[in-house]
MARGUTI-309012 format. One record per residue: x, y, z of N, C-alpha, C in turn; residue in one letter. Coordinates in steps of 0.02 Angstrom, whole numbers, plus 50000, padded with zeros to 5 digits. Layout:
MARGUTI-309012
((X; Y; Z); (X; Y; Z); (X; Y; Z); 'a');
...
END
This chain:
MARGUTI-309012
((53478; 54735; 59514); (53499; 54713; 59437); (53489; 54799; 59397); 'm');
((53542; 54816; 59352); (53547; 54883; 59310); (53549; 54866; 59251); 's');
((53500; 54882; 59218); (53504; 54868; 59127); (53537; 54933; 59091); 't');
((53608; 54930; 59042); (53624; 54987; 59006); (53611; 54976; 58956); 'i');
((53590; 55044; 58930); (53552; 55050; 58863); (53585; 55097; 58812); 's');
((53620; 55072; 58764); (53654; 55125; 58732); (53637; 55179; 58663); 'g');
((53642; 55200; 58637); (53605; 55239; 58580); (53605; 55227; 58538); 'a');
((53547; 55207; 58483); (53556; 55164; 58422); (53614; 55174; 58363); 'g');
((53602; 55144; 58330); (53659; 55151; 58291); (53621; 55189; 58224); 'g');
((53685; 55201; 58173); (53678; 55255; 58122); (53678; 55202; 58065); 'i');
((53624; 55177; 58009); (53627; 55148; 57955); (53650; 55206; 57896); 'n');
((53713; 55216; 57887); (53701; 55255; 57833); (53765; 55222; 57774); 'a');
((53727; 55202; 57706); (53774; 55204; 57660); (53796; 55246; 57632); 'n');
((53886; 55276; 57677); (53914; 55332; 57637); (53955; 55312; 57569); 'l');
((53961; 55250; 57564); (54038; 55220; 57502); (54008; 55245; 57445); 'a');
((53942; 55262; 57419); (53934; 55295; 57356); (53972; 55363; 57348); 'p');
((53982; 55398; 57393); (53972; 55474; 57396); (54060; 55480; 57406); 'd');
((54082; 55426; 57460); (54140; 55412; 57464); (54199; 55389; 57407); 'a');
((54166; 55349; 57356); (54217; 55323; 57296); (54211; 55381; 57236); 'f');
((54156; 55395; 57245); (54144; 55459; 57214); (54183; 55519; 57210); 'h');
((54205; 55528; 57277); (54245; 55593; 57274); (54313; 55578; 57265); 'r');
((54329; 55491; 57264); (54410; 55496; 57253); (54406; 55491; 57195); 'w');
((54348; 55440; 57162); (54352; 55455; 57084); (54369; 55540; 57063); 'a');
((54341; 55556; 57090); (54363; 55647; 57073); (54443; 55674; 57096); 'q');
((54451; 55655; 57150); (54536; 55638; 57179); (54564; 55628; 57125); 'h');
((54572; 55550; 57081); (54621; 55535; 57050); (54619; 55564; 56980); 'y');
((54564; 55599; 56974); (54518; 55625; 56908); (54597; 55686; 56887); 'y');
((54574; 55737; 56954); (54621; 55793; 56970); (54672; 55772; 56961); 'k');
((54697; 55729; 56995); (54790; 55719; 57013); (54806; 55705; 56919); 'c');
((54753; 55675; 56884); (54783; 55657; 56815); (54796; 55727; 56775); 'k');
((54752; 55789; 56776); (54764; 55833; 56753); (54811; 55866; 56791); 'q');
((54834; 55867; 56861); (54876; 55915; 56877); (54952; 55859; 56866); 'd');
((54938; 55822; 56840); (55021; 55784; 56819); (55059; 55777; 56756); 'f');
((55119; 55813; 56767); (55173; 55839; 56727); (55211; 55792; 56709); 'a');
((55230; 55728; 56670); (55262; 55676; 56655); (55361; 55706; 56623); 's');
((55396; 55676; 56672); (55469; 55700; 56664); (55478; 55687; 56601); 'p');
((55454; 55635; 56570); (55452; 55577; 56515); (55417; 55597; 56447); 'q');
((55450; 55557; 56400); (55400; 55568; 56363); (55329; 55529; 56375); 'r');
((55328; 55473; 56367); (55288; 55409; 56395); (55291; 55414; 56453); 'f');
((55213; 55390; 56508); (55229; 55377; 56577); (55165; 55330; 56586); 's');
((55159; 55273; 56621); (55101; 55246; 56616); (55040; 55294; 56679); 'p');
((55077; 55333; 56712); (55038; 55373; 56762); (54963; 55373; 56743); 'v');
((54968; 55418; 56689); (54905; 55463; 56683); (54859; 55402; 56668); 'p');
((54881; 55359; 56637); (54826; 55307; 56620); (54804; 55250; 56677); 'y');
((54856; 55261; 56731); (54829; 55221; 56786); (54769; 55271; 56822); 'f');
((54793; 55343; 56821); (54722; 55375; 56868); (54685; 55386; 56826); 'l');
((54679; 55390; 56763); (54594; 55386; 56725); (54557; 55325; 56737); 'l');
((54623; 55243; 56740); (54571; 55218; 56749); (54525; 55192; 56817); 'c');
((54565; 55214; 56872); (54552; 55220; 56935); (54508; 55257; 56950); 'r');
((54512; 55325; 56893); (54449; 55363; 56935); (54387; 55343; 56896); 'a');
((54395; 55287; 56834); (54319; 55284; 56811); (54306; 55216; 56846); 'i');
((54341; 55174; 56864); (54331; 55127; 56910); (54307; 55127; 56970); 'e');
((54317; 55182; 57015); (54303; 55210; 57061); (54213; 55249; 57060); 'l');
((54220; 55272; 57014); (54161; 55321; 56985); (54086; 55249; 56960); 'e');
((54130; 55220; 56945); (54080; 55142; 56914); (54047; 55106; 56972); 'l');
((54099; 55096; 57029); (54095; 55077; 57075); (54023; 55088; 57125); 'k');
((54044; 55163; 57135); (54001; 55213; 57166); (53937; 55204; 57148); 'a');
((53926; 55209; 57081); (53835; 55192; 57066); (53804; 55140; 57078); 'r');
((53877; 55059; 57073); (53855; 55029; 57092); (53825; 55018; 57183); 'h');
((53867; 55046; 57210); (53871; 55026; 57283); (53802; 55082; 57304); 'l');
((53771; 55097; 57238); (53704; 55122; 57289); (53665; 55086; 57275); 'n');
((53668; 55014; 57273); (53622; 54979; 57262); (53662; 54895; 57273); 'm');
((53706; 54897; 57302); (53768; 54836; 57333); (53802; 54846; 57374); 'm');
((53821; 54805; 57399); (53878; 54825; 57473); (53947; 54838; 57429); 't');
((54011; 54832; 57465); (54050; 54839; 57452); (54083; 54794; 57428); 'q');
((54068; 54728; 57468); (54100; 54659; 57440); (54075; 54638; 57391); 'e');
((53996; 54649; 57378); (53960; 54630; 57304); (53999; 54656; 57268); 'e');
((54017; 54733; 57256); (54031; 54769; 57215); (54112; 54738; 57216); 'v');
((54132; 54705; 57224); (54253; 54707; 57240); (54198; 54625; 57222); 'k');
((54170; 54581; 57230); (54163; 54525; 57219); (54135; 54509; 57135); 's');
((54068; 54551; 57123); (54062; 54556; 57059); (54081; 54590; 57005); 'a');
((54139; 54635; 57013); (54164; 54687; 56955); (54267; 54665; 56966); 'f');
((54279; 54673; 57023); (54342; 54678; 57024); (54385; 54733; 57015); 'g');
((54445; 54728; 56961); (54469; 54800; 56940); (54438; 54799; 56846); 'h');
((54384; 54756; 56841); (54346; 54756; 56771); (54295; 54813; 56752); 'd');
((54348; 54864; 56700); (54301; 54939; 56713); (54239; 54922; 56654); 'l');
((54249; 54859; 56600); (54189; 54853; 56570); (54130; 54814; 56601); 'm');
((54155; 54760; 56652); (54094; 54727; 56663); (54064; 54773; 56717); 'r');
((54111; 54819; 56750); (54086; 54871; 56789); (54010; 54900; 56731); 'a');
((54012; 54925; 56681); (53994; 54969; 56633); (53947; 54933; 56624); 'y');
((53962; 54876; 56588); (53911; 54841; 56571); (53840; 54825; 56625); 'd');
((53857; 54818; 56700); (53815; 54806; 56736); (53772; 54862; 56756); 'a');
((53794; 54936; 56738); (53746; 54989; 56745); (53677; 54980; 56742); 'l');
((53621; 55019; 56770); (53543; 55016; 56750); (53579; 55067; 56656); 'p');
((53525; 55047; 56627); (53535; 55068; 56558); (53531; 55162; 56560); 'p');
((53487; 55177; 56600); (53501; 55266; 56587); (53572; 55275; 56603); 'p');
((53605; 55257; 56660); (53672; 55280; 56673); (53741; 55270; 56625); 'q');
((53698; 55210; 56561); (53758; 55209; 56503); (53752; 55255; 56483); 'k');
((53786; 55320; 56480); (53784; 55355; 56434); (53840; 55363; 56387); 'q');
((53890; 55325; 56379); (53934; 55312; 56320); (53922; 55302; 56263); 'l');
((53944; 55337; 56202); (53922; 55311; 56131); (53967; 55255; 56105); 'd');
((53955; 55221; 56070); (53997; 55126; 56044); (54085; 55163; 56043); 's');
((54095; 55226; 56023); (54184; 55238; 56012); (54203; 55238; 56088); 'a');
((54166; 55262; 56139); (54201; 55283; 56192); (54180; 55189; 56237); 'e');
((54146; 55175; 56224); (54125; 55101; 56250); (54198; 55056; 56218); 'v');
((54199; 55055; 56179); (54273; 55030; 56120); (54314; 55057; 56170); 'l');
((54336; 55115; 56160); (54418; 55148; 56207); (54394; 55088; 56274); 'l');
((54354; 55116; 56304); (54339; 55068; 56362); (54346; 55018; 56394); 'l');
((54342; 54970; 56342); (54346; 54900; 56326); (54418; 54893; 56311); 'r');
((54449; 54941; 56277); (54528; 54914; 56283); (54548; 54946; 56336); 'h');
((54553; 55006; 56368); (54589; 55023; 56444); (54567; 54990; 56480); 'a');
((54504; 54927; 56479); (54504; 54891; 56544); (54538; 54822; 56523); 's');
((54565; 54808; 56474); (54613; 54739; 56453); (54657; 54766; 56477); 'v');
((54685; 54814; 56475); (54761; 54838; 56507); (54745; 54849; 56576); 'i');
((54709; 54899; 56612); (54707; 54889; 56656); (54697; 54817; 56714); 'y');
((54646; 54793; 56690); (54647; 54724; 56726); (54708; 54682; 56735); 'c');
((54750; 54695; 56660); (54837; 54652; 56640); (54848; 54675; 56696); 'g');
((54857; 54751; 56734); (54885; 54752; 56772); (54973; 54823; 56731); 'k');
((54932; 54833; 56654); (54974; 54867; 56614); (54993; 54939; 56632); 'g');
((54960; 54956; 56659); (54971; 55021; 56709); (55004; 55017; 56753); 'v');
((55009; 54984; 56790); (55064; 54942; 56856); (55131; 54942; 56837); 'e');
((55138; 54895; 56816); (55201; 54863; 56800); (55215; 54885; 56734); 'y');
((55278; 54873; 56736); (55329; 54884; 56660); (55322; 54805; 56633); 'f');
((55302; 54807; 56586); (55291; 54748; 56517); (55365; 54784; 56466); 'd');
((55406; 54739; 56448); (55441; 54750; 56402); (55426; 54775; 56345); 'a');
((55361; 54720; 56308); (55337; 54719; 56261); (55304; 54772; 56245); 'e');
((55271; 54803; 56283); (55244; 54876; 56297); (55277; 54923; 56267); 'n');
((55341; 54921; 56290); (55407; 54953; 56304); (55419; 54982; 56216); 'a');
((55460; 54913; 56231); (55469; 54877; 56140); (55433; 54908; 56072); 'l');
((55381; 54917; 56096); (55299; 54946; 56048); (55307; 54999; 56042); 't');
((55305; 55043; 56104); (55313; 55130; 56112); (55246; 55133; 56132); 'a');
((55224; 55093; 56180); (55150; 55077; 56218); (55106; 55095; 56159); 'y');
((55074; 55054; 56093); (55061; 55065; 56049); (54977; 55055; 56044); 'k');
((54964; 54989; 56097); (54926; 54970; 56108); (54851; 55010; 56170); 'r');
((54912; 55062; 56190); (54862; 55074; 56249); (54812; 55143; 56201); 'y');
((54782; 55141; 56224); (54711; 55196; 56188); (54751; 55277; 56188); 'p');
((54709; 55302; 56146); (54729; 55388; 56143); (54727; 55379; 56207); 'd');
((54762; 55439; 56258); (54763; 55474; 56318); (54704; 55536; 56325); 'l');
((54714; 55585; 56272); (54653; 55620; 56265); (54554; 55587; 56252); 'a');
((54568; 55542; 56225); (54509; 55488; 56203); (54488; 55474; 56301); 'a');
((54533; 55442; 56314); (54513; 55436; 56377); (54521; 55471; 56437); 'l');
((54531; 55504; 56423); (54521; 55563; 56461); (54459; 55579; 56473); 'd');
((54435; 55618; 56408); (54371; 55633; 56408); (54304; 55566; 56418); 'r');
((54321; 55492; 56413); (54276; 55469; 56450); (54261; 55462; 56498); 'v');
((54326; 55471; 56553); (54332; 55475; 56628); (54291; 55549; 56663); 'a');
((54323; 55600; 56610); (54277; 55646; 56635); (54203; 55651; 56622); 'r');
((54178; 55640; 56560); (54091; 55599; 56577); (54086; 55580; 56604); 's');
((54119; 55537; 56659); (54076; 55507; 56700); (54082; 55493; 56765); 'l');
((54164; 55543; 56768); (54170; 55554; 56833); (54138; 55637; 56846); 'v');
((54113; 55666; 56788); (54099; 55730; 56827); (54032; 55746; 56776); 'e');
((53990; 55726; 56757); (53918; 55730; 56742); (53901; 55792; 56735); 'p');
END
């Protein structure tokens, strides 16, 4: 009778680092993006995705990917609000802007065309430069 013995496995949580790296990639893509038209939802999507991945990276230090997905989905505010207090670095104006962006992002407003948004010249979208500053402060502290 022979016994087969295998090498022991490694239990390493690489998800936080991977999510943080991808957040940096989305942020860099926004910086390199040049819209062929006056308005594009693409920079909003890139910034919101960068923020989402960075917030999830922080939660993945304490939770599994499935727990993070279940707890937060794509809700930027829910993910931000659940951070430990020392990680909540945004001021009240930035939190308000994040809340505004989260509603649009969760509603797929930066992924799918919405005639109402187009007819109102995308006025409900937050200031892009301000959203960029929020993303930068989270992704590249």
